[in-house]
C-alpha positions in Angstrom: 48.6 112.2 133.8 50.2 109.0 132.0 53.1 109.4 129.4 53.8 107.0 127.2 56.6 104.8 125.4 57.1 107.4 122.7 56.8 110.0 124.1 59.6 109.5 126.8 61.7 108.4 123.8 61.0 111.7 122.1 61.4 113.9 125.2 64.7 111.8 125.9 65.6 112.5 122.4 65.0 116.7 122.6 66.8 116.6 125.6 70.2 115.5 124.4 70.2 117.3 121.1 68.8 120.4 122.5 71.2 121.0 125.2 74.2 120.5 122.8 75.0 116.5 123.9 75.6 115.5 120.6 77.9 118.0 120.1 79.9 117.4 123.4 80.1 114.1 122.3 81.8 114.8 119.5 83.9 117.2 120.3 85.2 115.2 123.8 85.8 112.3 121.0 87.4 114.4 118.4 90.0 116.2 121.0 90.7 112.5 122.7 92.0 111.4 118.9 93.5 114.4 118.7 95.7 113.6 122.3 96.1 109.7 121.4 97.4 110.8 117.8 99.8 113.4 119.1 101.2 111.0 121.7 101.7 108.3 119.0 103.5 110.6 117.3 106.3 111.7 119.9 106.4 108.1 120.9 107.4 107.1 117.2 110.0 109.9 117.6 111.0 108.4 121.1 111.6 104.8 119.7 113.3 106.3 115.9 115.7 108.5 118.8 116.5 105.2 120.4 117.9 103.7 117.0 119.5 106.3 116.3 122.0 106.7 119.5 122.1 102.6 119.8 123.6 103.0 116.2 125.7 105.9 117.9 126.5 103.7 120.9 127.8 100.9 118.6 130.2 103.4 116.5 131.8 105.4 119.5 132.1 101.4 120.8 134.2 100.5 117.4 136.0 103.4 116.6 137.2 105.3 119.5 141.1 105.6 120.0 141.5 105.7 123.5 139.7 103.3 126.8 138.5 107.1 128.0 137.5 108.3 124.8 135.6 105.2 124.6 133.9 105.3 128.5 133.4 109.1 128.2 131.2 108.8 124.7 129.6 105.4 125.6 128.1 107.2 129.2 126.7 110.4 127.4 125.0 108.0 124.9 124.2 105.6 127.6 122.6 108.3 129.8 120.5 109.6 126.7 119.3 106.0 125.9 117.7 106.1 129.4 116.3 108.8 129.1 114.7 108.1 125.7 113.8 104.6 127.2 111.9 106.0 130.4 110.1 108.2 128.1 108.7 106.1 125.9 107.6 104.0 128.9 105.5 107.0 130.1 104.6 107.7 127.1 102.7 104.2 126.6 100.9 104.6 129.7 99.6 108.1 128.9 98.7 106.9 125.4 96.5 103.6 126.9 95.1 105.6 129.4 93.5 108.2 126.2 92.5 105.1 124.4 90.9 103.3 127.7 93.9 99.8 127.5 95.8 98.5 129.0 99.9 99.3 128.9 101.3 97.2 126.1 105.2 96.4 127.1 107.7 98.0 124.7 110.9 95.8 124.1 113.6 98.4 124.4 116.8 96.7 123.4 119.7 99.3 123.1 123.3 96.9 121.5 124.6 96.3 124.9 128.5 97.3 125.9 131.9 95.4 124.8 135.2 95.5 126.5 137.0 97.7 124.2 140.5 96.1 123.2 
């Protein structure tokens, strides 16, 4: 018994559609897009938080009254900045895996500390 090309193509199409292969693929793609959007939103929030902390760092550095107060507040803000920077890097790695690409290098700079007068 010989099967022609048209019959073979019809069998393959029926198997894919009949087994819900297309629906499974569409659901998988939708879930992947949803995860990517969630990660991008979180990444954006962390970048905004980093900008806010950088401004706070500068404000504390420039407006503090005593050296002890400056050091205590600056260390507190710097610790938070370090945590946010690590989170940004982790989120970019996760997002790149979901999107099947190489992780982008994000340059994370904040205002460096100056010696108080």
